[in-house]
Backbone as CSV, one residue per row, in Angstrom:
resi,resn,N_x,N_y,N_z,CA_x,CA_y,CA_z,C_x,C_y,C_z
1,MET,-75.797,50.944,143.025,-74.202,50.881,143.209,-73.485,50.795,141.951
2,LEU,-72.404,51.945,141.647,-71.709,51.991,140.267,-71.058,51.038,140.560
3,LEU,-70.907,50.179,139.647,-69.545,49.153,139.225,-68.549,49.962,138.856
4,LEU,-67.213,50.010,139.350,-65.780,50.849,139.099,-64.816,49.623,138.290
5,ILE,-64.306,50.316,137.351,-63.278,49.344,136.615,-62.006,49.990,136.832
6,TYR,-60.972,49.193,137.246,-60.178,49.640,137.659,-58.646,49.289,136.511
7,GLU,-57.889,50.172,135.930,-56.776,49.886,135.027,-55.401,50.477,135.749
8,VAL,-54.670,49.398,136.010,-53.595,49.188,136.534,-52.287,49.909,135.858
9,TYR,-51.535,50.998,135.894,-50.515,51.596,135.585,-49.354,51.349,136.405
10,GLY,-48.005,51.221,136.062,-46.647,51.125,136.457,-46.312,52.567,136.151
11,CYS,-45.875,53.128,137.321,-45.166,54.278,136.972,-43.415,54.053,137.075
12,CYS,-42.851,55.315,136.997,-41.541,54.873,136.922,-40.669,54.484,138.215
13,THR,-41.488,54.835,139.328,-40.919,54.747,140.786,-40.988,53.123,141.245
14,GLY,-41.618,52.509,140.225,-42.128,51.126,140.361,-43.473,50.969,141.127
15,GLU,-44.037,52.036,141.808,-45.295,52.489,142.261,-46.358,51.960,141.232
16,SER,-47.564,51.828,142.159,-48.638,51.775,141.118,-49.681,52.686,141.350
17,THR,-50.507,53.589,140.141,-51.345,54.361,140.624,-52.707,53.792,140.054
18,LEU,-53.879,53.826,140.321,-54.990,53.508,139.691,-55.414,54.579,138.785
19,LYS,-56.237,54.169,138.163,-57.341,55.030,136.975,-58.722,54.175,136.950
20,PHE,-59.822,55.034,137.236,-60.716,54.245,137.102,-61.826,55.376,136.313
21,MET,-62.852,54.348,135.886,-63.739,55.246,135.137,-65.116,54.466,135.488
22,THR,-66.281,54.956,135.875,-67.485,53.818,135.893,-68.229,53.297,134.841
23,GLU,-68.822,51.983,134.811,-69.457,51.746,133.755,-70.539,52.767,133.164
24,ALA,-71.047,53.141,134.503,-71.916,54.198,133.951,-71.717,55.187,133.375
25,GLU,-70.500,55.725,133.358,-69.568,56.726,132.496,-69.404,56.669,131.015
26,LYS,-69.003,55.430,131.159,-68.790,54.465,129.706,-70.221,54.447,128.830
27,HIS,-71.089,53.837,129.483,-72.195,53.545,129.106,-72.991,54.973,128.349
28,VAL,-72.943,56.177,129.177,-73.379,57.368,129.145,-72.746,57.791,127.668
29,ARG,-71.498,57.756,127.426,-70.863,58.336,126.443,-71.140,57.499,124.981
30,VAL,-71.352,56.260,125.248,-71.683,55.551,124.109,-73.467,56.040,123.643
31,GLN,-73.977,55.984,124.634,-75.423,56.044,124.198,-75.542,57.767,123.773
32,MET,-74.514,58.462,124.538,-74.793,60.091,124.046,-74.067,60.363,122.602
33,GLY,-73.112,59.292,121.867,-72.512,59.680,120.742,-71.129,60.494,120.812
34,ASP,-70.941,60.294,122.267,-69.673,60.987,122.438,-68.268,60.308,122.016
35,LYS,-67.876,61.052,121.070,-66.859,59.927,120.269,-65.629,61.241,120.588
36,GLN,-64.667,61.144,121.682,-63.750,61.744,121.934,-62.141,61.415,121.324
37,TYR,-62.524,60.121,121.202,-60.982,59.313,120.678,-60.913,59.387,119.061
38,LYS,-60.449,60.341,118.623,-60.080,60.487,117.183,-59.078,60.224,116.546
39,CYS,-59.014,59.730,115.555,-58.115,58.980,114.808,-57.384,59.903,113.756
40,PHE,-55.896,59.964,114.015,-54.966,61.079,113.341,-54.545,60.896,112.093
41,LEU,-55.112,59.543,111.602,-54.839,59.066,109.935,-56.145,59.186,109.328
42,CYS,-57.256,59.200,109.798,-58.459,59.356,109.063,-59.558,59.892,109.922
43,ASP,-60.993,60.281,109.289,-61.862,61.165,109.852,-62.702,60.448,110.706
44,LYS,-62.176,58.930,111.490,-63.076,58.136,112.290,-62.942,58.716,113.755
45,ALA,-63.966,58.273,114.688,-63.816,58.727,115.970,-64.500,57.673,116.935
46,PHE,-64.261,57.873,117.870,-64.589,56.317,118.816,-64.888,56.875,120.185
47,SER,-65.821,56.345,120.877,-65.864,56.657,122.167,-65.484,56.018,123.440
48,GLN,-64.266,54.980,123.283,-63.787,54.509,123.632,-62.513,54.476,123.252
49,SER,-61.239,54.403,124.131,-59.664,54.542,124.067,-59.230,53.209,123.298
50,ASP,-59.917,51.942,123.687,-59.657,50.688,123.279,-59.985,50.335,122.038
51,GLN,-61.133,51.248,121.535,-61.349,50.988,120.046,-60.764,51.552,119.046
52,LEU,-60.296,53.019,119.508,-59.432,53.608,118.636,-57.977,52.521,118.392
53,SER,-57.420,52.092,119.709,-56.295,51.398,119.730,-56.387,50.280,118.505
54,ARG,-57.376,49.544,118.365,-58.041,48.575,117.224,-57.681,48.770,116.430
55,HIS,-58.653,50.123,116.282,-58.475,50.758,114.832,-57.264,51.071,114.202
56,ILE,-56.324,51.914,114.881,-54.914,52.236,114.526,-54.255,50.810,113.862
57,ARG,-54.592,49.697,114.015,-53.781,48.478,113.767,-54.058,48.664,111.985
58,ILE,-55.475,48.688,112.067,-55.622,48.985,110.247,-54.923,49.945,109.370
59,HIS,-54.628,50.838,109.812,-53.505,51.866,108.995,-51.782,51.524,109.541
60,ILE,-51.695,51.003,110.521,-50.123,50.652,110.423,-49.816,49.289,110.112
61,GLY,-51.149,48.212,110.103,-50.795,47.145,109.586,-50.317,45.828,110.673
62,ASP,-50.686,46.434,111.921,-50.162,45.568,113.024,-51.229,44.365,113.206
63,LYS,-50.544,43.409,112.914,-51.831,42.141,113.593,-50.793,41.310,114.382
64,PRO,-51.120,41.343,115.690,-50.413,40.681,116.745,-50.798,39.405,117.120
65,TYR,-52.148,39.147,116.889,-52.430,38.112,117.327,-52.422,36.727,115.683
66,LYS,-51.417,35.607,116.122,-50.730,34.936,114.914,-51.423,33.480,115.060
67,CYS,-51.730,33.112,114.057,-52.246,31.472,114.221,-51.180,30.670,114.492
68,HIS,-51.555,29.826,115.350,-50.158,28.668,115.359,-50.274,27.573,114.249
69,MET,-51.416,27.563,113.640,-51.485,26.395,112.541,-51.158,27.035,111.138
70,CYS,-51.407,27.960,110.779,-50.959,28.646,109.574,-50.355,29.503,109.774
71,ASP,-49.797,30.422,108.513,-48.845,31.796,108.769,-50.238,32.696,108.844
72,LYS,-51.240,32.831,109.091,-52.276,33.933,109.088,-51.822,34.704,110.134
73,ALA,-52.539,36.140,110.158,-52.320,36.689,111.636,-53.485,37.862,111.331
74,PHE,-53.904,38.449,112.675,-55.184,39.067,112.600,-54.687,40.400,113.480
75,SER,-55.666,41.646,113.389,-55.539,42.927,114.068,-56.354,42.744,115.475
76,GLU,-57.333,41.526,115.621,-58.042,41.302,116.861,-58.320,39.953,117.195
77,SER,-58.462,39.777,118.460,-58.081,38.654,118.993,-59.666,37.792,118.465
78,GLY,-60.532,38.521,118.403,-61.836,37.909,118.128,-61.705,37.464,116.517
79,ASN,-60.885,37.976,115.487,-60.769,37.393,114.205,-60.148,36.141,114.294
80,LEU,-58.846,36.264,114.986,-58.380,35.182,115.452,-59.268,33.741,115.723
81,ASN,-59.920,34.132,116.969,-60.654,33.022,117.591,-61.865,32.287,116.312
82,ARG,-62.354,33.244,115.317,-62.825,33.144,114.463,-62.084,32.207,113.438
83,HIS,-60.999,32.690,113.031,-60.178,31.878,112.095,-60.018,30.265,112.687
84,MET,-59.761,30.177,113.839,-59.186,29.008,114.541,-60.400,27.882,114.190
85,LYS,-61.456,28.291,113.343,-62.719,26.973,113.483,-62.462,26.742,112.094
86,VAL,-61.677,26.953,111.313,-61.057,26.386,110.018,-60.430,25.348,110.108
87,HIS,-59.650,25.339,110.988,-58.986,24.414,111.522,-59.576,22.954,112.490
88,THR,-60.242,23.536,113.235,-60.717,22.775,114.444,-61.870,22.027,113.567
89,GLY,-62.593,22.762,112.752,-63.963,21.987,111.889,-64.759,22.560,112.573
90,ASP,-64.744,23.197,113.715,-66.266,23.259,114.563,-67.009,24.316,113.434
91,LYS,-68.623,23.810,113.441,-69.493,24.433,112.862,-70.341,24.968,113.684
92,PRO,-70.587,25.521,114.617,-71.452,25.815,115.899,-72.825,26.774,115.270
93,TYR,-72.989,27.345,114.222,-73.848,27.906,113.136,-74.981,26.899,112.192
94,LYS,-75.897,26.507,112.778,-76.549,25.765,112.135,-78.056,26.455,111.072
95,CYS,-77.964,25.843,109.919,-79.237,26.541,109.213,-80.784,25.782,109.726
96,LEU,-81.504,26.502,109.822,-82.876,25.615,110.254,-83.605,25.076,109.333
97,SER,-83.412,25.616,108.116,-83.770,25.451,106.873,-83.504,24.090,106.201
98,CYS,-81.963,23.602,106.217,-81.548,22.951,105.496,-80.495,21.950,106.659
99,ASP,-79.402,20.993,106.205,-78.565,20.473,107.166,-77.284,21.313,107.043
100,LYS,-77.147,22.192,106.426,-75.920,22.829,106.561,-75.795,23.478,107.683
101,ALA,-74.251,23.476,108.054,-73.703,24.308,109.196,-72.548,25.090,108.860
102,PHE,-72.066,26.251,109.545,-71.272,27.152,109.184,-70.122,27.207,110.115
103,SER,-69.049,27.880,110.393,-67.904,28.060,111.445,-68.007,29.499,111.747
104,LEU,-69.000,30.287,111.016,-68.971,32.034,111.249,-70.468,32.405,110.998
105,SER,-71.035,33.248,112.075,-72.578,33.459,111.846,-72.614,34.315,110.664
106,GLY,-71.415,35.047,110.076,-71.531,35.537,108.916,-72.134,34.690,107.650
107,ALA,-71.368,33.682,107.521,-71.499,32.759,106.678,-72.953,32.280,106.579
108,LEU,-73.556,31.726,107.600,-74.993,31.578,107.834,-75.929,32.602,107.410
109,ASN,-75.673,33.832,107.729,-76.566,34.707,107.556,-76.372,34.917,105.957
110,ARG,-75.520,34.809,105.323,-75.096,34.907,103.831,-75.875,33.844,103.146
111,HIS,-75.977,32.494,103.694,-76.636,31.169,103.366,-78.097,31.082,103.265
112,MET,-78.669,31.916,104.476,-80.042,32.125,104.704,-80.824,32.648,103.440
113,ARG,-79.950,33.414,102.702,-80.411,34.334,101.477,-80.973,33.434,100.516
114,VAL,-80.229,32.024,100.635,-80.688,30.986,99.486,-82.227,30.839,99.868
115,HIS,-82.337,30.751,101.230,-83.830,30.191,101.392,-84.748,31.388,101.510
116,THR,-84.475,32.799,101.836,-85.232,33.675,101.605,-85.448,34.267,100.425
117,GLY,-84.439,33.999,99.401,-84.254,34.824,98.063,-83.804,36.271,98.464
118,GLU,-83.714,36.808,99.396,-82.720,38.482,99.570,-81.759,38.433,98.958
119,LYS,-81.754,39.483,97.920,-80.511,39.772,97.158,-80.485,41.472,97.399
120,PRO,-79.863,41.881,98.821,-79.577,43.305,99.295,-78.675,43.892,98.405
121,TYR,-77.714,43.160,97.345,-76.790,43.968,96.722,-77.067,44.224,95.714
122,LYS,-77.458,45.763,95.177,-77.977,46.037,93.751,-77.219,46.603,92.651
123,CYS,-76.969,46.197,91.747,-76.330,46.777,90.937,-76.912,48.400,90.264
124,GLN,-75.950,49.463,90.359,-76.546,50.899,90.256,-76.116,51.281,88.576
125,MET,-75.852,50.012,87.960,-75.928,50.444,86.230,-76.935,49.448,85.610
126,CYS,-77.716,48.511,86.278,-78.591,47.574,85.675,-79.294,47.166,86.748
127,ASP,-80.536,46.041,86.506,-81.387,45.818,87.399,-81.243,44.809,88.132
128,LYS,-79.900,44.166,87.855,-79.587,42.993,88.634,-79.123,43.160,90.102
129,ALA,-79.842,42.375,91.252,-79.243,42.183,92.429,-78.879,40.863,92.997
130,PHE,-77.652,40.845,93.997,-77.281,39.766,94.206,-77.280,39.382,95.941
131,SER,-77.014,37.908,96.238,-77.320,37.835,97.690,-75.699,38.192,98.277
132,VAL,-74.693,37.959,97.650,-73.798,38.412,98.321,-72.685,39.625,97.908
133,CYS,-72.019,40.282,98.551,-71.324,41.013,97.800,-70.347,40.972,97.118
134,GLU,-69.779,39.654,97.380,-68.528,39.530,95.982,-69.180,39.113,94.891
135,SER,-70.670,38.639,94.902,-70.951,38.410,93.254,-71.260,39.765,92.697
136,LEU,-71.766,40.900,93.319,-71.979,42.258,93.129,-70.587,42.776,92.208
137,ASN,-69.401,42.374,92.996,-68.380,42.766,92.827,-67.983,42.355,91.368
138,LYS,-68.033,40.809,91.191,-67.442,40.417,89.970,-68.564,40.904,88.478
139,HIS,-69.898,41.138,89.212,-70.909,41.609,88.271,-70.226,42.780,87.702
140,MET,-69.756,43.841,88.476,-69.355,45.091,88.195,-68.568,45.431,86.869
141,ARG,-67.708,44.116,86.901,-66.798,44.013,85.813,-67.348,43.653,84.457
142,VAL,-68.656,43.315,84.367,-69.252,43.507,83.049,-69.448,44.911,82.353
143,HIS,-69.565,45.768,83.309,-70.009,47.254,83.099,-68.397,47.725,83.133
144,THR,-67.447,47.386,83.590,-66.414,48.339,83.600,-65.246,47.837,82.679
145,GLY,-65.796,46.411,82.104,-64.847,45.903,81.077,-63.364,45.267,81.783
146,ASP,-63.239,45.281,83.058,-62.379,44.950,83.931,-62.206,43.767,83.728
147,LYS,-60.674,42.820,83.424,-60.487,41.456,83.335,-59.322,41.126,83.913
148,PRO,-58.936,40.919,85.158,-57.787,40.738,86.015,-57.096,39.569,86.037
149,TYR,-58.048,38.807,84.965,-57.451,36.893,85.156,-56.733,37.034,83.952
150,LYS,-55.709,36.741,83.576,-54.650,36.928,82.481,-54.398,35.064,82.129
151,CYS,-54.395,35.016,81.191,-54.144,33.657,80.656,-52.329,33.776,80.519
152,LEU,-51.437,32.765,80.785,-50.131,33.196,80.926,-49.584,32.404,79.369
153,VAL,-50.488,31.570,79.037,-50.339,30.702,77.609,-50.509,31.625,76.292
154,CYS,-51.823,32.293,76.384,-52.384,33.148,75.161,-52.675,34.399,75.555
155,ASP,-53.196,35.351,74.790,-53.263,36.712,75.385,-54.874,37.142,76.165
156,LYS,-55.625,36.055,76.077,-56.902,36.229,76.660,-57.053,36.651,77.986
157,ALA,-58.106,37.342,78.364,-58.389,37.758,80.099,-59.595,37.526,80.416
158,PHE,-59.908,37.682,81.384,-61.211,37.140,81.902,-61.206,37.694,83.284
159,SER,-62.806,38.183,83.519,-63.514,38.982,84.413,-63.469,38.123,86.075
160,VAL,-63.695,36.999,85.906,-63.466,36.058,86.671,-62.656,34.795,86.841
161,SER,-62.156,34.440,88.014,-61.335,33.505,88.078,-61.772,32.125,87.753
162,GLY,-62.800,32.079,87.688,-63.312,30.326,87.201,-63.555,30.682,85.690
163,SER,-63.448,31.538,84.939,-63.452,31.369,83.552,-61.969,31.254,83.113
164,LEU,-61.132,31.841,83.839,-60.001,31.518,83.364,-59.529,29.786,83.764
165,ASN,-59.819,29.309,85.007,-59.730,28.128,85.354,-60.455,27.245,84.104
166,SER,-61.552,27.513,83.818,-62.076,26.750,82.758,-61.465,26.791,81.111
167,HIS,-60.841,27.965,80.875,-60.262,28.525,79.812,-58.895,27.735,79.909
168,MET,-58.208,27.334,80.866,-56.809,26.627,80.814,-56.944,25.367,80.198
169,ARG,-58.165,24.674,80.368,-58.458,23.415,80.043,-58.423,23.065,78.399
170,VAL,-58.754,24.439,77.845,-58.355,24.194,76.450,-56.685,23.848,75.952
171,HIS,-55.657,24.688,77.011,-54.821,24.103,76.818,-53.941,22.932,76.871
172,THR,-54.741,22.349,78.350,-54.374,21.388,78.840,-54.662,20.044,78.482
173,GLY,-56.049,20.244,77.888,-56.811,19.152,77.408,-57.486,18.519,78.366
174,ASP,-57.600,19.081,79.723,-58.024,18.361,80.735,-59.579,18.485,80.585
175,LYS,-59.993,17.153,80.992,-61.847,16.984,80.639,-62.365,16.223,82.080
176,PRO,-62.325,17.080,83.310,-62.538,16.386,84.535,-63.898,15.953,84.694
177,TYR,-64.798,16.252,83.892,-66.237,16.101,84.293,-66.759,14.941,83.106
178,LYS,-67.003,13.795,84.009,-67.325,12.456,83.128,-68.584,11.612,83.511
179,CYS,-69.416,11.641,82.599,-70.512,11.283,82.057,-70.514,9.810,82.882
180,SER,-71.642,9.444,83.676,-71.830,8.255,84.640,-72.256,7.090,83.627
181,LEU,-72.924,7.765,82.475,-73.655,6.974,81.809,-73.313,6.263,80.277
182,CYS,-71.813,7.044,80.170,-71.147,6.582,78.751,-69.720,6.893,79.035
183,ASN,-69.142,7.122,77.914,-67.569,7.119,78.119,-67.227,8.546,77.816
184,LYS,-68.203,9.296,77.844,-67.803,10.784,77.274,-67.164,11.618,78.493
185,SER,-66.426,12.634,78.369,-66.015,13.631,79.331,-65.876,14.979,78.672
186,PHE,-65.660,15.934,79.879,-66.036,17.210,79.166,-65.152,18.290,80.061
187,SER,-64.746,19.385,79.781,-63.802,20.052,80.021,-64.598,21.210,81.095
188,GLU,-65.960,21.522,80.911,-66.770,21.824,82.012,-68.244,21.315,82.270
189,SER,-68.529,21.571,83.626,-69.641,20.901,84.312,-70.931,21.441,83.602
190,SER,-70.991,22.677,82.779,-72.245,22.956,82.181,-72.360,21.830,80.803
191,HIS,-71.450,21.793,80.270,-71.138,20.854,78.794,-71.669,19.443,79.425
192,LEU,-71.432,18.779,80.469,-72.160,17.796,81.242,-73.415,17.585,81.328
193,ARG,-73.811,18.622,81.804,-75.500,18.795,82.229,-76.119,18.826,80.393
194,LEU,-75.661,19.652,80.145,-76.134,19.722,78.764,-76.370,18.204,77.940
195,HIS,-75.064,17.402,77.932,-75.042,16.156,77.319,-76.086,15.617,77.944
196,ASN,-76.296,15.341,78.897,-77.111,14.350,79.939,-78.526,14.741,79.352
197,ARG,-78.936,15.933,79.307,-80.326,16.481,78.923,-80.271,15.609,77.508
198,ARG,-79.592,16.073,76.461,-79.692,16.100,75.108,-79.413,14.495,74.840
199,ILE,-78.487,13.796,75.517,-78.547,12.147,75.211,-79.324,11.389,75.925
200,HIS,-79.304,11.542,77.144,-79.623,10.403,78.183,-81.020,10.859,78.995
201,SER,-81.537,12.090,78.446,-82.944,12.533,79.108,-84.080,12.405,77.610
202,SER,-84.932,11.875,77.957,-86.031,12.006,76.882,-86.653,13.482,77.529
203,LYS,-86.675,14.502,78.452,-87.527,15.729,78.730,-87.237,16.766,77.667
204,ARG,-88.034,17.526,77.631,-87.657,18.595,76.456,-88.622,19.623,76.938
205,PRO,-88.299,20.291,78.442,-89.318,21.183,78.733,-89.840,22.402,78.154
206,HIS,-88.737,22.875,77.316,-89.083,24.227,76.551,-89.988,24.300,75.557
207,ILE,-91.193,24.647,75.796,-92.348,24.803,74.185,-92.206,25.943,73.599
208,CYS,-92.127,25.641,72.231,-92.590,26.971,71.402,-93.986,27.446,71.225
209,PRO,-94.529,28.701,71.877,-95.743,29.030,71.767,-96.583,29.238,70.540
210,PHE,-95.804,28.964,69.103,-96.498,29.001,67.934,-96.895,28.127,67.510
211,CYS,-95.790,26.945,67.623,-96.102,25.419,66.814,-96.323,24.229,67.751
212,ARG,-95.696,24.748,69.212,-95.776,23.588,70.120,-94.757,22.466,70.068
213,LYS,-93.628,23.009,69.241,-92.331,22.094,69.216,-91.665,22.297,70.230
214,THR,-90.896,21.266,70.625,-90.055,21.132,72.267,-88.594,21.114,71.941
215,PHE,-88.266,21.861,73.047,-86.663,22.036,73.089,-85.985,21.490,74.252
216,VAL,-84.631,20.609,74.164,-84.150,21.130,75.538,-83.333,21.833,76.224
217,THR,-83.090,22.853,75.472,-82.718,24.106,76.215,-83.594,25.502,76.038
218,LYS,-83.783,26.732,76.682,-84.172,27.651,76.452,-83.427,28.232,75.419
219,GLU,-82.186,28.017,75.152,-81.326,28.754,73.729,-81.983,28.045,72.491
220,GLU,-82.021,27.223,72.767,-82.635,26.197,71.373,-83.960,26.524,71.085
221,LEU,-84.735,26.730,71.816,-86.024,27.323,71.604,-86.188,29.070,71.329
222,ARG,-85.225,29.841,71.701,-85.060,31.127,71.462,-84.584,31.229,70.016
223,ARG,-83.772,30.389,69.513,-83.243,30.238,68.256,-84.322,30.070,67.316
224,HIS,-85.264,28.848,67.551,-86.229,28.552,66.798,-87.443,29.596,66.564
225,GLU,-87.756,30.248,67.827,-88.905,31.310,67.780,-88.466,32.402,66.757
226,ARG,-87.330,32.570,66.409,-87.012,33.504,65.269,-87.477,33.300,63.916
227,ILE,-87.502,31.843,63.759,-88.247,31.368,62.554,-89.500,32.139,62.214
228,HIS,-90.288,31.822,63.776,-91.544,32.895,63.333,-91.725,34.171,63.511
229,THR,-90.831,34.606,64.438,-91.234,35.911,64.705,-90.396,37.049,63.431
230,ASP,-89.512,36.375,62.700,-88.896,36.540,61.386,-87.451,37.536,62.418
231,THR,-87.325,37.454,63.284,-86.025,38.233,64.108,-85.037,38.030,63.404
232,LYS,-84.002,39.049,63.055,-82.549,38.799,62.437,-81.744,39.369,63.341
233,PRO,-81.226,38.992,64.343,-80.154,39.986,65.329,-78.923,39.840,64.445
234,TYR,-78.658,39.261,63.633,-76.992,39.260,63.433,-76.598,39.767,61.978
235,SER,-76.260,41.273,61.974,-76.026,41.990,61.080,-74.592,41.830,60.461
236,CYS,-74.371,41.862,59.017,-72.853,41.824,58.244,-72.788,43.571,58.373
237,ASN,-71.330,43.978,58.947,-71.019,44.976,58.607,-70.444,45.677,57.532
238,HIS,-70.610,44.678,56.285,-70.068,45.321,55.151,-71.208,45.400,54.207
239,CYS,-72.511,44.932,54.659,-73.804,45.079,53.616,-74.853,45.151,54.167
240,SER,-75.693,45.108,53.736,-77.313,45.396,54.333,-77.877,43.964,54.823
241,GLU,-77.139,42.951,54.398,-77.881,41.772,54.877,-77.877,41.308,56.572
242,ARG,-78.461,40.786,57.002,-79.190,40.433,58.555,-79.405,38.823,58.285
243,PHE,-79.339,38.199,59.578,-79.334,36.948,59.567,-80.281,36.396,60.803
244,THR,-80.700,35.291,60.631,-81.194,34.788,62.162,-80.589,34.044,63.263
245,ARG,-79.322,33.115,62.164,-78.406,32.866,63.051,-76.995,33.120,63.112
246,LEU,-76.096,32.996,63.885,-74.821,33.310,63.910,-73.878,32.582,62.706
247,GLU,-74.402,31.287,62.705,-73.584,30.576,61.708,-74.005,30.904,60.376
248,GLN,-75.147,31.638,60.121,-75.460,32.193,58.718,-74.446,33.078,58.405
249,LEU,-74.255,33.934,59.368,-73.488,35.247,59.513,-72.454,34.741,58.868
250,LYS,-71.613,34.093,59.641,-70.309,33.463,59.381,-70.310,32.863,57.987
251,THR,-71.577,31.924,57.655,-71.227,31.444,56.122,-71.016,32.516,55.189
252,HIS,-71.718,33.587,55.232,-71.944,34.569,54.559,-70.613,35.188,54.155
253,LEU,-69.887,35.378,55.341,-68.533,36.335,55.146,-67.669,35.548,54.616
254,LEU,-67.736,34.257,54.762,-66.686,33.299,54.463,-66.907,33.285,52.946
255,LYS,-68.291,33.159,52.294,-68.221,33.265,50.794,-68.001,34.735,50.347
256,SER,-68.085,35.902,50.831,-67.659,36.832,50.468,-66.348,37.180,50.779
257,ASN,-65.471,36.075,51.091,-63.949,36.467,51.482,-63.933,37.429,52.187
258,LEU,-64.603,37.587,53.260,-64.702,38.784,54.467,-64.069,38.294,55.684
259,PRO,-63.567,38.972,56.581,-63.088,38.539,58.078,-63.674,38.231,58.735
260,ILE,-63.742,37.262,59.490,-65.201,36.683,60.313,-64.551,37.279,61.587
261,LEU,-65.449,38.299,62.306,-64.907,38.833,63.652,-65.290,38.275,64.801
């Protein structure tokens, strides 16, 4: 037996008319790819009228579903329901590999890439790949040179907001990252981690393959290896001199009374 859906519409005389469509008809339309409901504002088409109605809200900016706990509004009820979990703290989507939980299934799916190592978002301009789309978007600014985050105190600009936040501490003098083993504090978390490795740890995990000397960081090892390979990546724009380290180039420019770029 076919299951009927009845939609009631009021007429001008106050009477009601019944309009119905079978579930079978709707199902066949979806399966056959029949998309007779076309958007007049773009080239999208839909198999059901209610899908088109929801889509139209994107164009007109209609957001009838409003959150009663903040000023956010949504074009679909499902989006409002998902948003409400922010306020309730409900996190029904639990990771089976660790103890983390999430309010949205999409957030759990993204988190799972931490465990699987999956990086589906690939840069078309280099060989880098990312686990989330937002990271790829940030990375693309390396290629485009886009720096939308501008400092209001000086003329510096940055490609990511985190870099601007870190930079602002140059102006404010804020050093929120405090060492738990001594009284030193730092403006960036990476500086604190480096301090702990250099001062409070005896570990020197990076070993020179030429002389077996050990170093705290990879960058220190790379600089040291240039002694063995005679690599001189820093060149003077005013003469033919080349240098192993940036500090050597700066010293050369100062002695020659040349501007330091």
